[in-house]
MARMAR-31942 format. One record per atom (N, C-alpha, C): x negated, y, z negated; residue number from 0. Coordinates in steps of 0.1 Angstrom, whole numbers. Example, Ala and Ser with C-alpha at 12.3 -4.5 7.8 and 13.67 -1.06 7.14 Angstrom:
// residues 2
east_north_up_num
-132_-57_-78_0
-123_-45_-78_0
-132_-33_-78_0
-128_-22_-71_1
-137_-11_-71_1
-129_0_-79_1
//
This chain:
// residues 383
east_north_up_num
-55_69_-188_0
-46_63_-198_0
-37_52_-192_0
-31_55_-180_1
-23_45_-174_1
-31_33_-170_1
-43_35_-166_2
-52_24_-163_2
-54_15_-175_2
-56_20_-187_3
-58_12_-199_3
-45_5_-202_3
-34_11_-201_4
-21_5_-204_4
-19_-7_-195_4
-21_-5_-182_5
-19_-16_-173_5
-29_-27_-174_5
-41_-24_-179_6
-51_-34_-182_6
-46_-43_-193_6
-40_-36_-203_7
-34_-44_-215_7
-24_-54_-210_7
-16_-50_-200_8
-6_-58_-194_8
-12_-70_-187_8
-23_-68_-180_9
-29_-78_-172_9
-36_-88_-182_9
-41_-83_-193_10
-47_-92_-203_10
-37_-101_-210_10
-25_-95_-213_11
-14_-103_-219_11
-9_-113_-209_11
-7_-110_-197_12
-3_-119_-187_12
-12_-131_-186_12
-25_-129_-185_13
-35_-139_-183_13
-39_-146_-196_13
-35_-141_-207_14
-39_-147_-220_14
-35_-162_-222_14
-24_-165_-216_15
-19_-179_-217_15
-28_-188_-209_15
-31_-184_-196_16
-39_-193_-187_16
-53_-194_-192_16
-58_-183_-198_17
-73_-183_-202_17
-76_-193_-212_17
-66_-197_-221_18
-69_-207_-231_18
-59_-218_-230_18
-55_-221_-218_19
-44_-231_-215_19
-47_-245_-222_19
-59_-251_-221_20
-61_-264_-227_20
-59_-264_-242_20
-64_-254_-249_21
-63_-254_-263_21
-48_-250_-267_21
-42_-241_-260_22
-28_-238_-262_22
-19_-250_-260_22
-22_-257_-250_23
-14_-269_-247_23
-14_-279_-259_23
-26_-281_-265_24
-27_-290_-276_24
-20_-284_-288_24
-21_-271_-291_25
-14_-265_-302_25
1_-266_-301_25
6_-264_-289_26
21_-264_-287_26
26_-278_-283_26
17_-288_-281_27
21_-301_-276_27
28_-300_-263_27
22_-292_-254_28
28_-289_-241_28
18_-294_-230_28
24_-299_-219_29
16_-303_-207_29
13_-291_-198_29
6_-293_-187_30
2_-283_-178_30
15_-276_-172_30
25_-284_-169_31
37_-279_-163_31
44_-269_-173_31
44_-273_-185_32
50_-264_-196_32
42_-251_-197_32
29_-252_-196_33
21_-240_-197_33
23_-231_-185_33
25_-238_-173_34
28_-230_-161_34
41_-223_-162_34
51_-229_-169_35
64_-222_-171_35
61_-210_-180_35
53_-212_-190_36
51_-201_-199_36
44_-189_-192_36
35_-192_-183_37
28_-182_-175_37
38_-175_-166_37
46_-182_-159_38
55_-176_-149_38
66_-168_-156_38
70_-171_-168_39
81_-164_-175_39
77_-149_-176_39
65_-146_-176_40
61_-131_-178_40
66_-123_-166_40
67_-129_-154_41
73_-122_-142_41
88_-123_-141_41
94_-133_-147_42
108_-136_-145_42
117_-124_-147_42
115_-116_-157_43
125_-105_-159_43
124_-94_-148_43
114_-95_-140_44
112_-84_-130_44
123_-84_-120_44
128_-95_-116_45
138_-96_-105_45
151_-88_-110_45
154_-90_-123_46
167_-84_-128_46
164_-70_-133_46
152_-66_-138_47
150_-54_-145_47
143_-43_-138_47
136_-47_-126_48
128_-37_-119_48
137_-25_-115_48
148_-27_-109_49
157_-16_-104_49
163_-9_-116_49
169_-15_-126_50
173_-8_-138_50
162_-1_-145_50
150_-6_-144_51
138_1_-150_51
137_15_-145_51
138_17_-132_52
137_30_-127_52
148_39_-132_52
161_34_-134_53
171_42_-139_53
169_45_-154_53
163_36_-161_54
160_38_-175_54
150_50_-176_54
140_50_-168_55
131_61_-167_55
137_74_-165_55
147_75_-156_56
154_87_-153_56
162_92_-165_56
168_82_-172_57
177_86_-183_57
170_90_-195_57
159_83_-199_58
152_86_-211_58
138_92_-210_58
134_94_-198_59
120_99_-196_59
110_88_-194_59
101_91_-185_60
91_81_-181_60
82_77_-193_60
77_87_-201_61
68_84_-212_61
75_76_-223_61
88_80_-226_62
95_72_-236_62
98_58_-232_62
101_56_-219_63
104_42_-215_63
91_34_-214_63
80_40_-211_64
67_33_-211_64
63_29_-225_64
65_38_-234_65
62_35_-248_65
71_24_-253_65
84_24_-249_66
93_13_-253_66
88_0_-247_66
83_0_-234_67
77_-12_-228_67
65_-17_-235_67
56_-9_-239_68
44_-13_-247_68
49_-19_-260_68
59_-13_-266_69
64_-18_-279_69
70_-32_-277_69
77_-34_-266_70
82_-48_-263_70
71_-58_-261_70
60_-53_-254_71
49_-62_-252_71
43_-66_-265_71
41_-56_-274_72
35_-59_-287_72
44_-68_-295_72
58_-66_-295_73
67_-74_-302_73
67_-89_-297_73
66_-90_-284_74
65_-104_-278_74
53_-111_-282_74
41_-104_-283_75
29_-110_-287_75
29_-114_-301_75
36_-106_-310_76
37_-109_-324_76
45_-122_-325_76
56_-124_-317_77
63_-137_-318_77
55_-149_-314_77
46_-147_-304_78
37_-158_-301_78
28_-162_-312_78
24_-152_-320_79
15_-154_-331_79
21_-160_-343_79
34_-157_-346_80
40_-161_-359_80
45_-175_-358_80
47_-181_-346_81
54_-194_-346_81
49_-202_-333_81
48_-215_-335_82
44_-224_-324_82
56_-231_-318_82
68_-227_-323_83
81_-232_-318_83
82_-229_-303_83
85_-239_-295_84
86_-236_-280_84
96_-226_-277_84
108_-225_-283_85
118_-215_-281_85
113_-201_-284_85
105_-200_-295_86
99_-187_-299_86
89_-183_-289_86
81_-192_-284_87
71_-189_-274_87
77_-184_-261_87
88_-190_-257_88
95_-186_-245_88
101_-172_-247_88
107_-170_-259_89
113_-157_-262_89
102_-146_-262_89
91_-149_-268_90
80_-139_-268_90
75_-136_-254_90
74_-145_-245_91
69_-142_-232_91
79_-134_-224_91
92_-137_-226_92
102_-130_-219_92
103_-115_-224_92
102_-113_-237_93
102_-100_-242_93
90_-92_-237_93
78_-99_-237_94
66_-92_-232_94
68_-89_-217_94
74_-98_-210_95
75_-96_-195_95
85_-84_-193_95
95_-83_-201_96
105_-72_-199_96
97_-58_-201_96
89_-58_-211_97
81_-46_-213_97
71_-43_-201_97
66_-54_-196_98
57_-53_-185_98
64_-47_-173_98
76_-51_-171_99
84_-45_-159_99
85_-30_-160_99
88_-25_-172_100
89_-11_-174_100
76_-4_-171_100
65_-10_-175_101
52_-4_-172_101
49_-4_-157_101
51_-15_-151_102
48_-16_-136_102
56_-6_-128_102
69_-5_-131_103
77_4_-123_103
74_19_-126_103
74_22_-139_104
74_36_-143_104
60_42_-142_104
50_34_-146_105
36_40_-145_105
32_42_-131_105
36_34_-121_106
34_36_-107_106
40_50_-103_106
52_52_-107_107
59_65_-104_107
51_76_-111_107
46_74_-123_108
39_85_-130_108
26_88_-122_108
19_79_-117_109
7_81_-108_109
11_90_-96_109
23_86_-90_110
28_94_-78_110
30_108_-83_110
36_110_-94_111
39_124_-99_111
27_132_-100_111
16_126_-105_112
3_133_-107_112
-4_135_-94_112
-4_126_-84_113
-13_126_-73_113
-7_127_-59_113
6_128_-59_114
13_129_-46_114
7_141_-38_114
3_138_-26_115
-3_149_-17_115
-17_152_-20_115
-23_145_-30_116
-38_148_-32_116
-45_135_-36_116
-50_129_-26_117
-58_116_-28_117
-50_105_-35_117
-37_104_-30_118
-29_94_-37_118
-34_80_-35_118
-40_77_-23_119
-45_63_-21_119
-56_60_-30_119
-65_69_-33_120
-76_67_-42_120
-70_65_-56_120
-61_74_-60_121
-55_72_-74_121
-48_59_-75_121
-40_55_-65_122
-33_42_-66_122
-43_31_-67_122
-54_32_-59_123
-64_21_-59_123
-70_19_-72_123
-74_30_-79_124
-80_30_-92_124
-70_24_-102_124
-57_28_-101_125
-47_24_-110_125
-44_9_-109_125
-42_4_-97_126
-39_-10_-95_126
-51_-19_-97_126
-63_-13_-97_127
-75_-21_-100_127
-76_-26_-114_127
-67_-20_-123_128
-66_-24_-136_128
-62_-39_-138_128
-55_-44_-128_129
-50_-58_-128_129
-61_-68_-127_129
-68_-68_-115_130
-79_-77_-114_130
-90_-76_-125_130
-93_-64_-129_131
-103_-62_-140_131
-98_-67_-153_131
-85_-65_-156_132
-79_-71_-168_132
-80_-86_-168_132
-76_-92_-157_133
-76_-106_-156_133
-91_-112_-158_133
-100_-105_-151_134
-114_-110_-152_134
-119_-108_-166_134
-116_-97_-173_135
-120_-95_-186_135
-114_-106_-195_135
-102_-110_-193_136
-95_-120_-201_136
-102_-134_-199_136
-105_-137_-187_137
-111_-150_-184_137
-125_-151_-191_137
-132_-140_-193_138
-145_-141_-199_138
-144_-140_-215_138
-136_-130_-220_139
-137_-127_-234_139
-128_-136_-242_139
-115_-139_-238_140
-106_-146_-246_140
-111_-160_-250_140
-117_-168_-240_141
-122_-181_-244_141
-133_-180_-255_141
-141_-170_-255_142
-151_-168_-265_142
-145_-165_-279_142
-134_-156_-278_143
-127_-153_-291_143
-120_-166_-296_143
-114_-174_-287_144
-108_-186_-291_144
-117_-196_-298_144
-129_-197_-292_145
-139_-206_-297_145
-144_-202_-311_145
-143_-189_-314_146
-148_-184_-327_146
-137_-183_-337_146
-125_-178_-333_147
-115_-175_-342_147
-102_-183_-340_147
-101_-191_-330_148
-89_-199_-327_148
-79_-192_-319_148
-68_-198_-316_149
-57_-192_-308_149
-52_-179_-315_149
-50_-180_-328_150
-45_-168_-335_150
-54_-156_-333_150
-67_-158_-332_151
-77_-147_-329_151
-74_-141_-316_151
-72_-149_-305_152
-69_-144_-292_152
-56_-135_-292_152
-46_-140_-299_153
-33_-133_-299_153
-35_-119_-307_153
-43_-119_-317_154
-46_-107_-325_154
-53_-97_-316_154
-63_-102_-308_155
-70_-94_-299_155
-61_-87_-288_155
-52_-95_-283_156
-43_-90_-273_156
-34_-79_-280_156
-29_-82_-292_157
-21_-72_-299_157
-28_-59_-302_157
-41_-60_-305_158
-49_-48_-308_158
-51_-40_-295_158
-53_-46_-284_159
-54_-39_-271_159
-41_-32_-267_159
-30_-39_-269_160
-17_-33_-266_160
-14_-21_-275_160
-17_-23_-288_161
-15_-12_-298_161
-24_0_-295_161
-36_-3_-290_162
-45_9_-286_162
-39_16_-274_162
-34_9_-264_163
-27_15_-253_163
-15_23_-257_163
-7_17_-266_164
5_24_-271_164
1_38_-278_164
-10_37_-286_165
-14_50_-293_165
-19_60_-283_165
-27_55_-273_166
-33_64_-263_166
-23_71_-255_166
-13_64_-250_167
-3_70_-242_167
6_79_-250_167
10_74_-262_168
19_81_-271_168
13_95_-275_168
0_95_-278_169
-6_107_-284_169
-11_117_-273_169
-15_112_-261_170
-22_120_-252_170
-16_122_-238_170
-7_113_-234_171
-2_114_-221_171
8_126_-220_171
6_134_-209_172
15_145_-207_172
19_145_-192_172
31_150_-189_173
36_151_-175_173
27_161_-168_173
26_159_-155_174
18_169_-147_174
24_183_-148_174
16_193_-148_175
20_207_-151_175
27_213_-139_175
38_207_-135_176
46_212_-124_176
60_213_-128_176
67_223_-125_177
81_225_-129_177
90_218_-119_177
99_210_-124_178
108_203_-115_178
122_209_-117_178
128_214_-107_179
142_219_-108_179
152_208_-111_179
162_212_-118_180
173_201_-120_180
179_197_-107_180
182_185_-106_181
188_180_-93_181
202_174_-96_181
210_175_-86_182
224_170_-88_182
224_155_-87_182
235_149_-91_183
236_134_-90_183
234_130_-75_183
240_138_-66_184
239_134_-52_184
224_134_-47_184
217_145_-52_185
203_146_-47_185
194_135_-53_185
198_129_-64_186
190_119_-70_186
193_105_-65_186
203_104_-57_187
207_91_-51_187
197_87_-40_187
195_74_-39_188
186_69_-28_188
194_66_-16_188
192_74_-6_189
200_73_6_189
196_60_14_189
205_56_23_190
203_43_30_190
190_42_37_190
187_53_45_191
174_52_53_191
162_52_44_191
163_59_33_192
152_59_23_192
150_45_17_192
162_39_13_193
162_26_7_193
156_16_16_193
159_16_29_194
153_7_38_194
138_9_40_194
134_21_40_195
119_23_41_195
112_18_28_195
118_20_17_196
112_15_4_196
112_0_4_196
123_-7_9_197
123_-21_10_197
112_-26_19_197
109_-20_30_198
98_-24_39_198
85_-22_32_198
83_-11_25_199
71_-8_18_199
69_-19_7_199
80_-22_0_200
79_-32_-10_200
76_-46_-5_200
81_-49_7_201
78_-62_14_201
63_-62_18_201
58_-51_22_202
43_-51_26_202
35_-54_13_202
38_-48_2_203
31_-50_-10_203
32_-64_-15_203
45_-70_-14_204
47_-83_-18_204
40_-93_-9_204
40_-92_4_205
33_-101_13_205
18_-100_11_205
13_-88_9_206
-1_-87_6_206
-5_-95_-6_206
3_-94_-16_207
0_-102_-29_207
2_-116_-27_207
11_-121_-17_208
12_-135_-14_208
-2_-140_-10_208
-9_-132_-1_209
-22_-137_3_209
-31_-139_-9_209
-31_-130_-18_210
-39_-132_-31_210
-34_-145_-38_210
-21_-146_-40_211
-16_-157_-48_211
-20_-170_-42_211
-19_-172_-29_212
-23_-184_-23_212
-38_-188_-25_212
-46_-178_-25_213
-60_-180_-28_213
-62_-185_-42_213
-57_-178_-52_214
-60_-182_-66_214
-52_-194_-71_214
-41_-196_-64_215
-32_-208_-68_215
-37_-221_-61_215
-42_-220_-49_216
-45_-233_-42_216
-59_-235_-37_216
-67_-224_-36_217
-80_-226_-31_217
-89_-234_-40_217
-88_-233_-54_218
-96_-242_-62_218
-92_-257_-60_218
-79_-260_-59_219
-75_-274_-56_219
-80_-278_-42_219
-80_-269_-33_220
-86_-273_-19_220
-100_-277_-20_220
-108_-269_-28_221
-122_-272_-29_221
-125_-285_-37_221
-116_-288_-47_222
-117_-300_-54_222
-115_-312_-45_222
-105_-311_-36_223
-102_-321_-25_223
-115_-323_-17_223
-123_-313_-15_224
-135_-314_-7_224
-147_-319_-15_224
-145_-323_-28_225
-155_-329_-36_225
-162_-320_-46_225
-157_-307_-47_226
-162_-298_-57_226
-157_-302_-71_226
-164_-299_-82_227
-159_-301_-95_227
-149_-289_-98_227
-140_-292_-108_228
-130_-282_-111_228
-136_-269_-116_228
-146_-270_-124_229
-153_-258_-130_229
-160_-250_-119_229
-167_-257_-110_230
-174_-250_-99_230
-164_-244_-89_230
-153_-251_-86_231
-144_-245_-77_231
-137_-232_-83_231
-134_-233_-96_232
-128_-221_-102_232
-138_-209_-102_232
-150_-212_-105_233
-160_-201_-106_233
-162_-195_-92_233
-163_-204_-82_234
-165_-199_-68_234
-154_-190_-64_234
-141_-194_-66_235
-130_-186_-62_235
-129_-173_-70_235
-134_-173_-82_236
-134_-160_-90_236
-143_-149_-84_236
-152_-153_-75_237
-160_-143_-67_237
-151_-133_-61_237
-140_-138_-55_238
-131_-129_-48_238
-125_-118_-58_238
-122_-123_-70_239
-116_-113_-80_239
-126_-103_-83_239
-139_-107_-86_240
-149_-97_-90_240
-152_-87_-79_240
-153_-92_-67_241
-156_-82_-56_241
-144_-74_-52_241
-132_-79_-54_242
-120_-71_-52_242
-120_-59_-61_242
-125_-60_-73_243
-126_-49_-82_243
-134_-37_-77_243
-143_-41_-67_244
-151_-30_-60_244
-144_-25_-48_244
-138_-35_-40_245
-133_-31_-27_245
-119_-24_-28_245
-112_-26_-39_246
-99_-18_-40_246
-101_-3_-41_246
-109_2_-50_247
-111_17_-50_247
-119_22_-38_247
-128_14_-33_248
-135_18_-20_248
-125_20_-9_248
-115_11_-8_249
-105_12_3_249
-96_24_1_249
-92_27_-11_250
-84_38_-14_250
-91_51_-11_250
-104_52_-15_251
-112_64_-12_251
-114_66_3_251
-117_55_10_252
-119_57_25_252
-106_60_32_252
-94_55_27_253
-82_58_33_253
-79_73_32_253
-81_79_20_254
-79_93_18_254
-90_102_25_254
-102_97_25_255
-113_105_31_255
-112_106_46_255
-108_95_52_256
-106_95_67_256
-92_100_71_256
-83_100_62_257
-69_103_66_257
-62_93_74_257
-68_81_74_258
-62_70_83_258
-57_58_74_258
-47_61_66_259
-42_51_57_259
-36_40_64_259
-28_42_75_260
-22_32_83_260
-33_23_89_260
-43_29_94_261
-54_21_100_261
-61_12_90_261
-63_17_78_262
-69_10_67_262
-60_-2_63_262
-47_1_63_263
-38_-10_59_263
-38_-21_69_263
-36_-17_82_264
-34_-27_93_264
-47_-35_95_264
-58_-28_96_265
-71_-35_99_265
-75_-44_87_265
-73_-38_75_266
-77_-46_63_266
-68_-58_61_266
-55_-58_64_267
-47_-70_63_267
-50_-80_73_267
-53_-75_86_268
-57_-85_96_268
-70_-92_93_268
-80_-84_88_269
-93_-90_84_269
-91_-100_73_269
-83_-96_63_270
-80_-105_52_270
-74_-118_56_270
-64_-117_65_271
-57_-129_71_271
-67_-138_78_271
-76_-132_86_272
-85_-140_93_272
-95_-147_84_272
-99_-141_73_273
-109_-147_64_273
-102_-158_56_273
-89_-156_53_274
-82_-167_46_274
-81_-179_55_274
-79_-177_68_275
-79_-189_77_275
-93_-195_78_275
-103_-187_78_276
-117_-192_78_276
-120_-200_66_276
-115_-195_54_277
-117_-203_42_277
-110_-216_42_277
-98_-217_48_278
-91_-229_50_278
-97_-239_59_278
-101_-234_71_279
-105_-243_82_279
-121_-243_84_279
-128_-234_78_280
-142_-233_80_280
-150_-241_70_280
-163_-241_72_281
-172_-249_63_281
-181_-241_54_281
-183_-228_57_282
-192_-219_50_282
-184_-213_38_282
-182_-220_28_283
-172_-215_17_283
-177_-203_10_283
-189_-203_4_284
-194_-192_-4_284
-195_-179_4_284
-201_-179_16_285
-201_-166_23_285
-187_-161_27_285
-178_-170_29_286
-164_-166_32_286
-158_-160_20_286
-160_-166_8_287
-154_-160_-4_287
-160_-146_-7_287
-173_-144_-5_288
-179_-131_-6_288
-173_-121_3_288
-171_-125_16_289
-165_-116_26_289
-151_-113_22_289
-144_-123_17_290
-130_-121_13_290
-129_-110_2_290
-138_-111_-8_291
-138_-102_-19_291
-141_-88_-14_291
-150_-86_-5_292
-153_-73_0_292
-142_-67_9_292
-134_-75_15_293
-124_-70_24_293
-110_-70_18_293
-106_-79_9_294
-92_-81_5_294
-87_-69_-2_294
-95_-61_-9_295
-90_-50_-16_295
-88_-37_-8_295
-94_-37_4_296
-94_-24_11_296
-80_-19_14_296
-69_-27_17_297
-56_-21_21_297
-48_-17_9_297
-52_-21_-3_298
-43_-19_-15_298
-38_-5_-18_298
-48_4_-18_299
-44_18_-21_299
-35_24_-10_299
-38_21_2_300
-29_26_13_300
-15_20_12_300
-14_7_9_301
-1_1_7_301
7_8_-4_301
1_10_-15_302
8_16_-27_302
11_31_-24_302
5_37_-15_303
8_51_-12_303
20_52_-3_303
25_41_3_304
36_42_13_304
49_48_7_304
53_44_-6_305
66_50_-11_305
65_65_-12_305
53_71_-14_306
53_85_-16_306
57_93_-4_306
56_86_8_307
59_92_20_307
74_92_23_307
82_86_15_308
97_86_18_308
105_89_6_308
99_90_-6_309
106_93_-18_309
104_107_-23_309
115_114_-25_310
114_128_-31_310
112_126_-46_310
107_136_-53_311
105_135_-67_311
118_131_-75_311
130_135_-70_312
142_131_-77_312
146_116_-75_312
140_110_-65_313
144_96_-63_313
132_86_-65_313
121_91_-71_314
109_82_-72_314
112_71_-82_314
118_73_-93_315
121_63_-103_315
129_52_-97_315
140_55_-91_316
149_45_-85_316
142_38_-74_316
135_46_-66_317
128_40_-54_317
117_30_-58_317
109_33_-69_318
99_24_-73_318
105_12_-80_318
117_13_-86_319
124_2_-91_319
128_-8_-80_319
133_-2_-69_320
136_-11_-57_320
124_-17_-51_320
113_-9_-50_321
100_-14_-45_321
96_-26_-53_321
96_-26_-66_322
91_-37_-74_322
101_-48_-75_322
114_-46_-73_323
123_-57_-72_323
120_-66_-61_323
116_-61_-49_324
112_-69_-38_324
99_-77_-42_324
90_-70_-48_325
77_-76_-52_325
80_-88_-62_325
87_-86_-72_326
89_-96_-82_326
97_-108_-76_326
107_-105_-68_327
115_-116_-62_327
106_-125_-53_327
97_-118_-45_328
88_-125_-36_328
78_-134_-43_328
73_-128_-54_329
62_-135_-61_329
68_-147_-70_329
80_-146_-73_330
86_-158_-79_330
88_-170_-70_330
91_-167_-57_331
93_-178_-47_331
80_-182_-41_331
71_-173_-38_332
59_-176_-30_332
51_-188_-35_332
47_-189_-48_333
39_-200_-52_333
46_-214_-51_333
59_-214_-54_334
67_-226_-52_334
67_-230_-37_334
69_-220_-28_335
69_-223_-14_335
56_-228_-9_335
45_-222_-14_336
31_-226_-11_336
29_-240_-15_336
34_-244_-27_337
32_-258_-31_337
40_-267_-23_337
52_-264_-19_338
60_-272_-10_338
53_-274_3_338
47_-263_9_339
40_-264_22_339
28_-273_20_339
21_-272_9_340
9_-280_7_340
13_-295_6_340
24_-298_-1_341
28_-312_-2_341
32_-317_12_341
39_-309_20_342
44_-314_33_342
32_-316_42_342
21_-308_41_343
9_-309_49_343
0_-320_44_343
1_-323_31_344
-8_-333_25_344
-21_-327_21_344
-22_-314_20_345
-35_-307_16_345
-32_-294_9_345
-39_-291_-2_346
-36_-278_-9_346
-40_-267_0_346
-50_-269_9_347
-55_-258_17_347
-44_-253_27_347
-34_-261_30_348
-23_-257_39_348
-16_-244_33_348
-15_-243_20_349
-9_-231_14_349
-16_-218_18_349
-29_-219_21_350
-36_-207_26_350
-31_-202_39_350
-26_-212_47_351
-20_-208_60_351
-8_-199_58_351
0_-203_48_352
12_-194_44_352
7_-180_40_352
-4_-180_32_353
-9_-167_28_353
-14_-159_39_353
-20_-165_49_354
-25_-158_61_354
-13_-153_69_354
-3_-161_70_355
9_-156_78_355
16_-144_71_355
16_-144_58_356
22_-133_51_356
14_-120_53_356
1_-121_53_357
-8_-110_56_357
-6_-105_70_357
-5_-114_80_358
-3_-110_94_358
10_-102_95_358
20_-105_87_359
33_-98_88_359
32_-83_83_359
22_-80_75_360
21_-66_70_360
20_-56_80_360
11_-57_90_361
11_-46_101_361
24_-45_108_361
31_-56_110_362
44_-56_117_362
54_-48_109_362
54_-51_96_363
63_-44_87_363
60_-29_86_363
47_-26_87_364
42_-12_87_364
48_-5_100_364
48_-12_111_365
54_-6_123_365
69_-3_121_365
76_-12_114_366
90_-9_111_366
92_3_102_366
83_3_92_367
83_14_82_367
81_28_89_367
72_29_99_368
69_41_105_368
80_46_115_368
89_37_118_369
100_40_127_369
112_48_120_369
112_48_107_370
122_55_100_370
120_70_100_370
130_78_106_371
127_92_107_371
124_100_95_371
129_95_83_372
126_102_71_372
112_101_67_372
106_90_70_373
91_88_67_373
83_98_75_373
87_99_88_374
79_108_97_374
81_123_93_374
94_126_89_375
97_140_85_375
89_144_72_375
89_135_62_376
83_138_49_376
68_139_51_376
62_130_60_377
48_130_63_377
43_143_69_377
51_149_78_378
48_162_84_378
49_173_74_378
59_172_65_379
61_182_55_379
49_182_45_379
44_170_41_380
33_169_32_380
20_174_38_380
19_171_51_381
7_176_59_381
6_191_59_381
18_197_60_382
18_212_61_382
17_218_47_382
//
């Protein structure tokens, strides 16, 4: 159920980019304007990710997620009823606010269900909803637009969100474990736990920077090498499709072998090396295939890190802090990659930034492991 709901969020996020040329004509907007509309979906995350965790604690995870889905639906309705630029911006911001609640609280809900039992596998399946949702959008929405116009695509997105809303509302239940009431002091995120969560969030953010640099700048790099725009985009999409396979495989292997840290470190190092090969090498298609097979392997292990430092009473606030780091980094990273590409005179230079971010992940993991609380909770979970 959580997978379906997060897939709906991915479809809504990508829905603007999937029909960007036609949408630009309808709104009388240029590519820069469309880019703003795309980026606005993530903008509320910096301000709302941390309060989102508190909202979940106050009103309950399921209630807050249903409110988030309702906000996503309301935002999509606004996009459908008016082509006014101000209404479009408002709709995307409202949708993005709902998406923040889903990202923070549904991740916490997965932890509640699977903490201590194949959490890396569960997280890998859950986060795999994002690349699959984007891939589905890139294929299906242009076909719907060609047949039914832009309004048809927006109605399709609304229908998917409404289905997710009904599914979660009617069938989701909390895991069958009793949780004793906790005091205000026990529900506070202590300093050492907060620092561990900040490091875990930084690892997740830097890992995603590696992805962002590929999808943001690799197509332009290939066009600079003489590829057509359509061919370059199709080639880079290979990474997305294969990542849909490598993400759950990586989570399963991390749980099966009990070596989540090794999967994280080796996967990120291999990912970083292949990004450099894509930038500087000549065998593009084999490198893209290898990237797709490798890039998803660390994802489940990374997303399992917060479970090793957060108690049940602090998970909501902790995941809010985790996603605050992610949203802040992802707002800055594409801009920084563009600046780096302009300075170097080549779009491919941004891939160097992505590789550097991936190389930082094992270093941050070393810092994460040094926190005594992480070691203590890991021992307790093992016993």
